[in-house]
Structure formats: structure tokens, C-alpha cells
A tleap script that builds the chain and sets N, CA, C and O, in Angstrom:
source leaprc.protein.ff14SB
mol = sequence {
  NASP VAL HIE ALA GLU THR THR SER GLU LYS
  LEU ALA LEU ALA ARG TYR PHE ASP GLY LYS
  LEU SER ALA LEU TRP GLY THR HIE THR HIE
  VAL ALA THR ALA ASP LEU GLN ILE LEU PRO
  GLY GLY THR GLY TYR ILE THR ASP LEU GLY
  MET CYS GLY SER HIE GLY GLY ILE PRO GLY
  GLY LYS THR GLU ALA ILE LEU HIE LYS TYR
  LEU VAL LYS PRO PRO VAL GLN PHE GLU PRO
  ALA GLU GLY ASP VAL GLN ILE HIE GLY ALA
  VAL PHE THR ILE ASP PRO SER THR LYS LYS
  CYS THR ARG THR GLU GLN ILE PHE LEU LYS
  CLEU
}
set mol.1.N position { 0.857 -1.178 0.000 }
set mol.1.CA position { 0.000 0.000 0.000 }
set mol.1.C position { 0.890 1.225 0.000 }
set mol.1.O position { 1.698 1.414 0.909 }
set mol.2.N position { 0.743 2.063 -1.025 }
set mol.2.CA position { 1.487 3.316 -1.109 }
set mol.2.C position { 0.509 4.441 -0.819 }
set mol.2.O position { -0.343 4.769 -1.645 }
set mol.3.N position { 0.643 5.029 0.366 }
set mol.3.CA position { -0.258 6.112 0.789 }
set mol.3.C position { 0.412 7.434 0.415 }
set mol.3.O position { 0.888 8.168 1.281 }
set mol.4.N position { 0.442 7.725 -0.878 }
set mol.4.CA position { 1.109 8.923 -1.392 }
set mol.4.C position { 0.085 9.867 -2.001 }
set mol.4.O position { -1.030 9.463 -2.330 }
set mol.5.N position { 0.471 11.117 -2.146 }
set mol.5.CA position { -0.433 12.143 -2.663 }
set mol.5.C position { -0.553 12.087 -4.190 }
set mol.5.O position { -1.661 12.132 -4.724 }
set mol.6.N position { 0.562 11.989 -4.885 }
set mol.6.CA position { 0.513 12.127 -6.347 }
set mol.6.C position { 0.528 10.780 -7.065 }
set mol.6.O position { 1.091 9.796 -6.585 }
set mol.7.N position { -0.107 10.775 -8.225 }
set mol.7.CA position { -0.132 9.553 -9.034 }
set mol.7.C position { 1.264 9.201 -9.535 }
set mol.7.O position { 1.594 8.021 -9.650 }
set mol.8.N position { 2.075 10.184 -9.830 }
set mol.8.CA position { 3.415 9.896 -10.353 }
set mol.8.C position { 4.296 9.220 -9.309 }
set mol.8.O position { 5.117 8.372 -9.659 }
set mol.9.N position { 4.145 9.575 -8.035 }
set mol.9.CA position { 4.911 8.902 -6.972 }
set mol.9.C position { 4.548 7.427 -6.913 }
set mol.9.O position { 5.421 6.567 -6.790 }
set mol.10.N position { 3.264 7.142 -7.001 }
set mol.10.CA position { 2.808 5.757 -6.909 }
set mol.10.C position { 3.277 4.939 -8.105 }
set mol.10.O position { 3.758 3.818 -7.944 }
set mol.11.N position { 3.138 5.496 -9.299 }
set mol.11.CA position { 3.562 4.771 -10.496 }
set mol.11.C position { 5.077 4.597 -10.534 }
set mol.11.O position { 5.563 3.557 -10.978 }
set mol.12.N position { 5.822 5.585 -10.081 }
set mol.12.CA position { 7.288 5.460 -10.042 }
set mol.12.C position { 7.702 4.292 -9.149 }
set mol.12.O position { 8.574 3.507 -9.522 }
set mol.13.N position { 7.088 4.173 -7.979 }
set mol.13.CA position { 7.399 3.049 -7.098 }
set mol.13.C position { 6.995 1.724 -7.727 }
set mol.13.O position { 7.720 0.735 -7.618 }
set mol.14.N position { 5.842 1.701 -8.383 }
set mol.14.CA position { 5.398 0.465 -9.038 }
set mol.14.C position { 6.374 0.044 -10.125 }
set mol.14.O position { 6.710 -1.136 -10.230 }
set mol.15.N position { 6.829 0.985 -10.927 }
set mol.15.CA position { 7.798 0.656 -11.983 }
set mol.15.C position { 9.128 0.196 -11.384 }
set mol.15.O position { 9.759 -0.729 -11.897 }
set mol.16.N position { 9.545 0.839 -10.306 }
set mol.16.CA position { 10.806 0.475 -9.655 }
set mol.16.C position { 10.747 -0.952 -9.103 }
set mol.16.O position { 11.709 -1.710 -9.224 }
set mol.17.N position { 9.612 -1.311 -8.495 }
set mol.17.CA position { 9.478 -2.628 -7.877 }
set mol.17.C position { 8.835 -3.668 -8.790 }
set mol.17.O position { 8.585 -4.790 -8.348 }
set mol.18.N position { 8.559 -3.331 -10.051 }
set mol.18.CA position { 7.935 -4.266 -10.980 }
set mol.18.C position { 8.769 -5.540 -11.071 }
set mol.18.O position { 9.968 -5.500 -11.346 }
set mol.19.N position { 8.112 -6.660 -10.836 }
set mol.19.CA position { 8.791 -7.951 -10.866 }
set mol.19.C position { 9.329 -8.373 -9.510 }
set mol.19.O position { 9.656 -9.543 -9.311 }
set mol.20.N position { 9.426 -7.430 -8.570 }
set mol.20.CA position { 9.906 -7.738 -7.218 }
set mol.20.C position { 8.754 -7.870 -6.227 }
set mol.20.O position { 8.901 -8.491 -5.174 }
set mol.21.N position { 7.596 -7.279 -6.570 }
set mol.21.CA position { 6.391 -7.371 -5.755 }
set mol.21.C position { 5.283 -8.028 -6.565 }
set mol.21.O position { 5.221 -7.867 -7.784 }
set mol.22.N position { 4.423 -8.757 -5.901 }
set mol.22.CA position { 3.286 -9.359 -6.600 }
set mol.22.C position { 2.249 -8.314 -6.977 }
set mol.22.O position { 1.656 -8.388 -8.053 }
set mol.23.N position { 2.024 -7.335 -6.098 }
set mol.23.CA position { 1.047 -6.284 -6.366 }
set mol.23.C position { 1.411 -5.038 -5.571 }
set mol.23.O position { 2.016 -5.120 -4.502 }
set mol.24.N position { 1.039 -3.898 -6.103 }
set mol.24.CA position { 1.240 -2.620 -5.433 }
set mol.24.C position { 0.040 -1.750 -5.755 }
set mol.24.O position { -0.345 -1.608 -6.916 }
set mol.25.N position { -0.549 -1.166 -4.716 }
set mol.25.CA position { -1.720 -0.315 -4.923 }
set mol.25.C position { -1.553 0.957 -4.125 }
set mol.25.O position { -0.888 0.995 -3.090 }
set mol.26.N position { -2.181 1.999 -4.644 }
set mol.26.CA position { -2.143 3.280 -3.976 }
set mol.26.C position { -3.430 3.562 -3.232 }
set mol.26.O position { -4.496 3.033 -3.549 }
set mol.27.N position { -3.290 4.422 -2.222 }
set mol.27.CA position { -4.427 4.923 -1.467 }
set mol.27.C position { -4.181 6.398 -1.208 }
set mol.27.O position { -3.156 6.928 -1.636 }
set mol.28.N position { -5.054 7.049 -0.548 }
set mol.28.CA position { -4.940 8.413 -0.049 }
set mol.28.C position { -5.920 9.378 -0.692 }
set mol.28.O position { -6.518 10.190 0.015 }
set mol.29.N position { -6.109 9.322 -1.999 }
set mol.29.CA position { -6.973 10.319 -2.627 }
set mol.29.C position { -8.454 9.978 -2.508 }
set mol.29.O position { -9.302 10.843 -2.724 }
set mol.30.N position { -8.780 8.733 -2.167 }
set mol.30.CA position { -10.156 8.266 -1.993 }
set mol.30.C position { -10.935 8.198 -3.299 }
set mol.30.O position { -12.153 8.022 -3.280 }
set mol.31.N position { -10.257 8.335 -4.424 }
set mol.31.CA position { -10.919 8.288 -5.726 }
set mol.31.C position { -10.315 7.124 -6.514 }
set mol.31.O position { -9.118 7.112 -6.800 }
set mol.32.N position { -11.152 6.153 -6.858 }
set mol.32.CA position { -10.666 4.997 -7.611 }
set mol.32.C position { -10.186 5.430 -8.991 }
set mol.32.O position { -10.861 6.194 -9.680 }
set mol.33.N position { -9.026 4.941 -9.385 }
set mol.33.CA position { -8.489 5.256 -10.711 }
set mol.33.C position { -8.815 4.124 -11.681 }
set mol.33.O position { -9.169 3.019 -11.269 }
set mol.34.N position { -8.693 4.413 -12.961 }
set mol.34.CA position { -9.061 3.463 -14.013 }
set mol.34.C position { -7.823 2.875 -14.694 }
set mol.34.O position { -7.828 2.630 -15.900 }
set mol.35.N position { -6.760 2.651 -13.908 }
set mol.35.CA position { -5.515 2.172 -14.510 }
set mol.35.C position { -5.079 0.820 -13.945 }
set mol.35.O position { -3.883 0.532 -13.897 }
set mol.36.N position { -6.021 -0.003 -13.521 }
set mol.36.CA position { -5.702 -1.334 -13.024 }
set mol.36.C position { -5.012 -2.118 -14.136 }
set mol.36.O position { -5.510 -2.183 -15.260 }
set mol.37.N position { -3.852 -2.718 -13.816 }
set mol.37.CA position { -3.062 -3.388 -14.852 }
set mol.37.C position { -2.063 -4.357 -14.245 }
set mol.37.O position { -1.838 -4.374 -13.035 }
set mol.38.N position { -1.476 -5.154 -15.109 }
set mol.38.CA position { -0.333 -5.981 -14.746 }
set mol.38.C position { 0.858 -5.408 -15.499 }
set mol.38.O position { 0.866 -5.368 -16.730 }
set mol.39.N position { 1.860 -4.967 -14.755 }
set mol.39.CA position { 3.051 -4.374 -15.365 }
set mol.39.C position { 3.889 -5.452 -16.045 }
set mol.39.O position { 3.696 -6.635 -15.764 }
set mol.40.N position { 4.813 -5.082 -16.929 }
set mol.40.CA position { 5.584 -6.067 -17.705 }
set mol.40.C position { 6.310 -7.128 -16.871 }
set mol.40.O position { 6.464 -8.263 -17.322 }
set mol.41.N position { 6.755 -6.774 -15.665 }
set mol.41.CA position { 7.469 -7.730 -14.817 }
set mol.41.C position { 6.568 -8.621 -13.988 }
set mol.41.O position { 7.054 -9.480 -13.252 }
set mol.42.N position { 5.228 -8.425 -14.098 }
set mol.42.CA position { 4.287 -9.282 -13.404 }
set mol.42.C position { 3.723 -8.728 -12.116 }
set mol.42.O position { 3.129 -9.467 -11.331 }
set mol.43.N position { 3.902 -7.430 -11.883 }
set mol.43.CA position { 3.340 -6.792 -10.694 }
set mol.43.C position { 1.969 -6.206 -11.014 }
set mol.43.O position { 1.825 -5.428 -11.957 }
set mol.44.N position { 0.963 -6.581 -10.227 }
set mol.44.CA position { -0.359 -5.981 -10.364 }
set mol.44.C position { -0.319 -4.565 -9.803 }
set mol.44.O position { 0.349 -4.320 -8.799 }
set mol.45.N position { -1.025 -3.628 -10.438 }
set mol.45.CA position { -0.928 -2.225 -10.029 }
set mol.45.C position { -2.226 -1.468 -10.272 }
set mol.45.O position { -2.916 -1.687 -11.267 }
set mol.46.N position { -2.544 -0.568 -9.336 }
set mol.46.CA position { -3.574 0.440 -9.519 }
set mol.46.C position { -3.133 1.670 -8.721 }
set mol.46.O position { -2.641 1.540 -7.599 }
set mol.47.N position { -3.306 2.849 -9.292 }
set mol.47.CA position { -2.868 4.076 -8.644 }
set mol.47.C position { -3.634 4.355 -7.364 }
set mol.47.O position { -3.028 4.751 -6.369 }
set mol.48.N position { -4.942 4.164 -7.356 }
set mol.48.CA position { -5.718 4.361 -6.132 }
set mol.48.C position { -6.912 3.426 -6.108 }
set mol.48.O position { -7.685 3.367 -7.064 }
set mol.49.N position { -7.060 2.700 -5.019 }
set mol.49.CA position { -8.168 1.758 -4.876 }
set mol.49.C position { -9.517 2.455 -4.750 }
set mol.49.O position { -10.547 1.885 -5.110 }
set mol.50.N position { -9.516 3.669 -4.247 }
set mol.50.CA position { -10.765 4.355 -3.959 }
set mol.50.C position { -11.046 4.257 -2.475 }
set mol.50.O position { -10.121 4.122 -1.674 }
set mol.51.N position { -12.315 4.323 -2.100 }
set mol.51.CA position { -12.648 4.253 -0.683 }
set mol.51.C position { -13.874 3.392 -0.445 }
set mol.51.O position { -14.661 3.128 -1.354 }
set mol.52.N position { -14.015 2.966 0.784 }
set mol.52.CA position { -15.201 2.247 1.222 }
set mol.52.C position { -15.908 3.133 2.230 }
set mol.52.O position { -15.323 3.514 3.244 }
set mol.53.N position { -17.145 3.458 1.961 }
set mol.53.CA position { -17.898 4.308 2.868 }
set mol.53.C position { -18.891 5.159 2.113 }
set mol.53.O position { -19.206 4.892 0.954 }
set mol.54.N position { -19.379 6.186 2.781 }
set mol.54.CA position { -20.380 7.056 2.184 }
set mol.54.C position { -19.758 8.001 1.167 }
set mol.54.O position { -18.774 8.686 1.447 }
set mol.55.N position { -20.347 8.022 -0.003 }
set mol.55.CA position { -19.933 8.966 -1.038 }
set mol.55.C position { -20.902 10.148 -1.078 }
set mol.55.O position { -20.951 10.889 -2.059 }
set mol.56.N position { -21.668 10.312 -0.007 }
set mol.56.CA position { -22.648 11.384 0.073 }
set mol.56.C position { -22.092 12.684 0.618 }
set mol.56.O position { -22.839 13.645 0.799 }
set mol.57.N position { -20.796 12.732 0.884 }
set mol.57.CA position { -20.174 13.944 1.424 }
set mol.57.C position { -18.885 14.254 0.692 }
set mol.57.O position { -18.774 14.039 -0.515 }
set mol.58.N position { -17.915 14.762 1.431 }
set mol.58.CA position { -16.578 15.045 0.884 }
set mol.58.C position { -15.646 14.071 1.554 }
set mol.58.O position { -15.618 14.006 2.783 }
set mol.59.N position { -14.886 13.314 0.803 }
set mol.59.CA position { -14.490 11.937 1.035 }
set mol.59.C position { -14.863 11.356 2.385 }
set mol.59.O position { -14.048 11.285 3.305 }
set mol.60.N position { -16.100 10.949 2.474 }
set mol.60.CA position { -16.583 10.233 3.635 }
set mol.60.C position { -17.076 11.094 4.779 }
set mol.60.O position { -17.707 10.581 5.704 }
set mol.61.N position { -16.804 12.396 4.740 }
set mol.61.CA position { -17.229 13.280 5.821 }
set mol.61.C position { -18.433 14.121 5.439 }
set mol.61.O position { -18.726 14.311 4.259 }
set mol.62.N position { -19.130 14.623 6.455 }
set mol.62.CA position { -20.281 15.486 6.193 }
set mol.62.C position { -19.815 16.750 5.468 }
set mol.62.O position { -18.851 17.393 5.884 }
set mol.63.N position { -20.500 17.096 4.390 }
set mol.63.CA position { -20.126 18.234 3.542 }
set mol.63.C position { -19.976 19.515 4.349 }
set mol.63.O position { -18.997 20.240 4.176 }
set mol.64.N position { -20.924 19.801 5.223 }
set mol.64.CA position { -20.911 21.064 5.969 }
set mol.64.C position { -19.648 21.201 6.819 }
set mol.64.O position { -19.032 22.266 6.848 }
set mol.65.N position { -19.261 20.127 7.511 }
set mol.65.CA position { -18.082 20.173 8.378 }
set mol.65.C position { -16.803 20.352 7.571 }
set mol.65.O position { -15.922 21.115 7.966 }
set mol.66.N position { -16.696 19.660 6.450 }
set mol.66.CA position { -15.483 19.760 5.633 }
set mol.66.C position { -15.379 21.147 5.005 }
set mol.66.O position { -14.293 21.726 4.984 }
set mol.67.N position { -16.477 21.690 4.496 }
set mol.67.CA position { -16.448 23.043 3.935 }
set mol.67.C position { -16.074 24.068 5.003 }
set mol.67.O position { -15.304 24.989 4.734 }
set mol.68.N position { -16.611 23.916 6.205 }
set mol.68.CA position { -16.277 24.821 7.305 }
set mol.68.C position { -14.770 24.767 7.593 }
set mol.68.O position { -14.132 25.797 7.812 }
set mol.69.N position { -14.224 23.571 7.588 }
set mol.69.CA position { -12.784 23.400 7.827 }
set mol.69.C position { -11.968 24.146 6.767 }
set mol.69.O position { -11.007 24.837 7.106 }
set mol.70.N position { -12.335 24.015 5.504 }
set mol.70.CA position { -11.584 24.661 4.421 }
set mol.70.C position { -11.771 26.176 4.394 }
set mol.70.O position { -10.834 26.910 4.081 }
set mol.71.N position { -12.959 26.640 4.716 }
set mol.71.CA position { -13.252 28.069 4.605 }
set mol.71.C position { -12.868 28.866 5.856 }
set mol.71.O position { -12.429 30.011 5.748 }
set mol.72.N position { -13.031 28.273 7.030 }
set mol.72.CA position { -12.786 28.991 8.275 }
set mol.72.C position { -11.496 28.521 8.951 }
set mol.72.O position { -10.868 29.288 9.682 }
set mol.73.N position { -11.104 27.293 8.718 }
set mol.73.CA position { -9.867 26.667 9.170 }
set mol.73.C position { -9.742 26.340 10.658 }
set mol.73.O position { -8.624 26.089 11.108 }
set mol.74.N position { -10.802 26.326 11.437 }
set mol.74.CA position { -10.610 25.853 12.811 }
set mol.74.C position { -10.603 24.328 12.828 }
set mol.74.O position { -11.000 23.696 11.850 }
set mol.75.N position { -10.162 23.744 13.913 }
set mol.75.CA position { -10.287 22.282 13.998 }
set mol.75.C position { -11.765 21.885 13.949 }
set mol.75.O position { -12.607 22.512 14.592 }
set mol.76.N position { -12.058 20.870 13.202 }
set mol.76.CA position { -13.439 20.409 13.045 }
set mol.76.C position { -13.474 18.927 13.354 }
set mol.76.O position { -12.615 18.168 12.905 }
set mol.77.N position { -14.467 18.520 14.120 }
set mol.77.CA position { -14.635 17.103 14.396 }
set mol.77.C position { -15.146 16.415 13.141 }
set mol.77.O position { -16.129 16.849 12.540 }
set mol.78.N position { -14.480 15.351 12.755 }
set mol.78.CA position { -14.876 14.592 11.574 }
set mol.78.C position { -16.139 13.804 11.892 }
set mol.78.O position { -16.169 13.032 12.851 }
set mol.79.N position { -17.168 13.996 11.097 }
set mol.79.CA position { -18.403 13.232 11.223 }
set mol.79.C position { -18.647 12.515 9.909 }
set mol.79.O position { -18.623 13.139 8.848 }
set mol.80.N position { -18.881 11.207 9.965 }
set mol.80.CA position { -19.112 10.473 8.719 }
set mol.80.C position { -20.356 10.960 7.977 }
set mol.80.O position { -21.373 11.281 8.591 }
set mol.81.N position { -20.261 11.007 6.684 }
set mol.81.CA position { -21.413 11.332 5.847 }
set mol.81.C position { -22.369 10.151 5.842 }
set mol.81.O position { -22.009 9.043 6.241 }
set mol.82.N position { -23.582 10.398 5.390 }
set mol.82.CA position { -24.585 9.336 5.329 }
set mol.82.C position { -25.032 9.147 3.885 }
set mol.82.O position { -24.943 10.063 3.068 }
set mol.83.N position { -25.509 7.957 3.589 }
set mol.83.CA position { -26.068 7.664 2.270 }
set mol.83.C position { -25.023 7.363 1.215 }
set mol.83.O position { -23.836 7.621 1.412 }
set mol.84.N position { -25.463 6.825 0.109 }
set mol.84.CA position { -24.635 6.478 -1.045 }
set mol.84.C position { -23.383 5.702 -0.636 }
set mol.84.O position { -22.267 6.079 -0.992 }
set mol.85.N position { -23.580 4.612 0.116 }
set mol.85.CA position { -22.462 3.802 0.594 }
set mol.85.C position { -21.934 2.940 -0.550 }
set mol.85.O position { -22.690 2.250 -1.233 }
set mol.86.N position { -20.618 2.998 -0.741 }
set mol.86.CA position { -19.967 2.249 -1.813 }
set mol.86.C position { -18.719 1.559 -1.292 }
set mol.86.O position { -18.099 2.004 -0.326 }
set mol.87.N position { -18.365 0.472 -1.944 }
set mol.87.CA position { -17.117 -0.235 -1.669 }
set mol.87.C position { -16.317 -0.235 -2.962 }
set mol.87.O position { -16.791 -0.708 -3.995 }
set mol.88.N position { -15.112 0.294 -2.900 }
set mol.88.CA position { -14.204 0.304 -4.047 }
set mol.88.C position { -12.959 -0.494 -3.678 }
set mol.88.O position { -12.543 -0.498 -2.519 }
set mol.89.N position { -12.380 -1.148 -4.628 }
set mol.89.CA position { -11.171 -1.920 -4.367 }
set mol.89.C position { -10.719 -2.661 -5.608 }
set mol.89.O position { -11.148 -2.358 -6.722 }
set mol.90.N position { -9.854 -3.628 -5.404 }
set mol.90.CA position { -9.349 -4.441 -6.506 }
set mol.90.C position { -8.963 -5.815 -5.973 }
set mol.90.O position { -8.609 -5.969 -4.805 }
set mol.91.N position { -9.039 -6.798 -6.846 }
set mol.91.CA position { -8.594 -8.149 -6.532 }
set mol.91.C position { -7.416 -8.454 -7.450 }
set mol.91.O position { -7.495 -8.280 -8.666 }
set mol.92.N position { -6.323 -8.910 -6.845 }
set mol.92.CA position { -5.139 -9.312 -7.598 }
set mol.92.C position { -4.970 -10.815 -7.416 }
set mol.92.O position { -4.823 -11.288 -6.289 }
set mol.93.N position { -4.991 -11.567 -8.507 }
set mol.93.CA position { -4.775 -13.008 -8.447 }
set mol.93.C position { -3.283 -13.262 -8.657 }
set mol.93.O position { -2.701 -12.837 -9.655 }
set mol.94.N position { -2.681 -13.958 -7.702 }
set mol.94.CA position { -1.233 -14.195 -7.712 }
set mol.94.C position { -0.965 -15.685 -7.918 }
set mol.94.O position { -1.547 -16.529 -7.237 }
set mol.95.N position { -0.080 -15.999 -8.863 }
set mol.95.CA position { 0.338 -17.376 -9.089 }
set mol.95.C position { 1.265 -17.776 -7.934 }
set mol.95.O position { 2.311 -17.155 -7.748 }
set mol.96.N position { 0.898 -18.807 -7.152 }
set mol.96.CA position { 1.721 -19.162 -5.989 }
set mol.96.C position { 3.134 -19.613 -6.331 }
set mol.96.O position { 4.047 -19.442 -5.523 }
set mol.97.N position { 3.326 -20.180 -7.504 }
set mol.97.CA position { 4.661 -20.680 -7.848 }
set mol.97.C position { 5.590 -19.568 -8.339 }
set mol.97.O position { 6.782 -19.586 -8.034 }
set mol.98.N position { 5.068 -18.614 -9.083 }
set mol.98.CA position { 5.921 -17.551 -9.621 }
set mol.98.C position { 5.859 -16.262 -8.808 }
set mol.98.O position { 6.717 -15.388 -8.940 }
set mol.99.N position { 4.823 -16.157 -7.960 }
set mol.99.CA position { 4.564 -14.933 -7.173 }
set mol.99.C position { 4.231 -13.735 -8.062 }
set mol.99.O position { 4.308 -12.594 -7.607 }
set mol.100.N position { 3.864 -13.978 -9.323 }
set mol.100.CA position { 3.488 -12.915 -10.258 }
set mol.100.C position { 1.971 -12.777 -10.304 }
set mol.100.O position { 1.239 -13.743 -10.087 }
set mol.101.N position { 1.516 -11.578 -10.588 }
set mol.101.CA position { 0.092 -11.323 -10.737 }
set mol.101.C position { -0.357 -11.844 -12.102 }
set mol.101.O position { 0.265 -11.557 -13.125 }
set mol.102.N position { -1.434 -12.606 -12.103 }
set mol.102.CA position { -1.921 -13.187 -13.361 }
set mol.102.C position { -3.263 -12.613 -13.794 }
set mol.102.O position { -3.670 -12.772 -14.945 }
set mol.103.N position { -3.954 -11.940 -12.863 }
set mol.103.CA position { -5.284 -11.410 -13.194 }
set mol.103.C position { -5.606 -10.279 -12.230 }
set mol.103.O position { -5.196 -10.293 -11.070 }
set mol.104.N position { -6.351 -9.297 -12.734 }
set mol.104.CA position { -6.815 -8.190 -11.884 }
set mol.104.C position { -8.297 -7.962 -12.122 }
set mol.104.O position { -8.816 -8.207 -13.211 }
set mol.105.N position { -8.962 -7.490 -11.084 }
set mol.105.CA position { -10.379 -7.163 -11.222 }
set mol.105.C position { -10.685 -5.971 -10.315 }
set mol.105.O position { -10.382 -5.995 -9.122 }
set mol.106.N position { -11.280 -4.943 -10.885 }
set mol.106.CA position { -11.664 -3.777 -10.104 }
set mol.106.C position { -13.038 -3.998 -9.509 }
set mol.106.O position { -13.905 -4.599 -10.144 }
set mol.107.N position { -13.246 -3.508 -8.275 }
set mol.107.CA position { -14.491 -3.718 -7.561 }
set mol.107.C position { -15.177 -2.384 -7.306 }
set mol.107.O position { -14.571 -1.459 -6.765 }
set mol.108.N position { -16.443 -2.290 -7.699 }
set mol.108.CA position { -17.308 -1.146 -7.402 }
set mol.108.C position { -18.649 -1.716 -6.957 }
set mol.108.O position { -19.385 -2.274 -7.771 }
set mol.109.N position { -18.968 -1.581 -5.692 }
set mol.109.CA position { -20.252 -2.066 -5.182 }
set mol.109.C position { -21.003 -0.896 -4.551 }
set mol.109.O position { -20.428 -0.121 -3.786 }
set mol.110.N position { -22.274 -0.776 -4.871 }
set mol.110.CA position { -23.158 0.198 -4.210 }
set mol.110.C position { -24.051 -0.579 -3.275 }
set mol.110.O position { -24.694 -1.547 -3.682 }
set mol.111.N position { -24.095 -0.163 -2.022 }
set mol.111.CA position { -24.898 -0.879 -1.017 }
set mol.111.C position { -26.210 -0.151 -0.773 }
set mol.111.O position { -27.022 -0.597 0.038 }
savepdb mol mol.pdb
quit
């Protein structure tokens, strides 16, 4: 899990470790990317898995509280948003003998 801010940081690490890791995925932005793939050396990769939780706010938090934080900047207690619950992720199938990724599948579920 690469909890980095930029997509280029995540992809650079994936390219560097391609063939040395079975899979590498990014997190942090809470937005699922559409670049799920198997790199040439056999490493499964996606820039960001996305998030699991309510998509009814600003990444998982109540809209009003997050906007207040950005506009006024005081400390704000994080309150989970409600509604539009989704699960985002990916499945990487790894060959046990070679330790290489052989298949990928992106997951988007609405509950």
C-alpha cells in the first residue's frame, strides 16, 4: 500500500518494484483510478483503490463540516457522511509458484 499524494509517486514506485512485488496499490486520494493493470514484470498495479464508505459527502465526511474546515480553518470534528455507501477496491490473483500477478479485477459495489 502506497499512501502517497501524487499519481506519479505511486507509479514510479510500481515501476521500480515491478517484478519484485506481486502487487502494489495506492491509497490516499479516496478516488478509484481506471488504470488497473499488470506491469511487464508481473506486478499488479492500480494508482488508487478508492474508498469504502459514504460517497454522500466530501471523502466520507459530512459536507458542511469539511467546507467549514476549508473556509474557516478551525479544527473540526470529523463526522461520517450518510447515504450512497460504496465499496471500491481491486482483486489481484497471484500465481503461488511464480509470485506474479496473473489477473486483476476492479471492484465497485453500491450498497
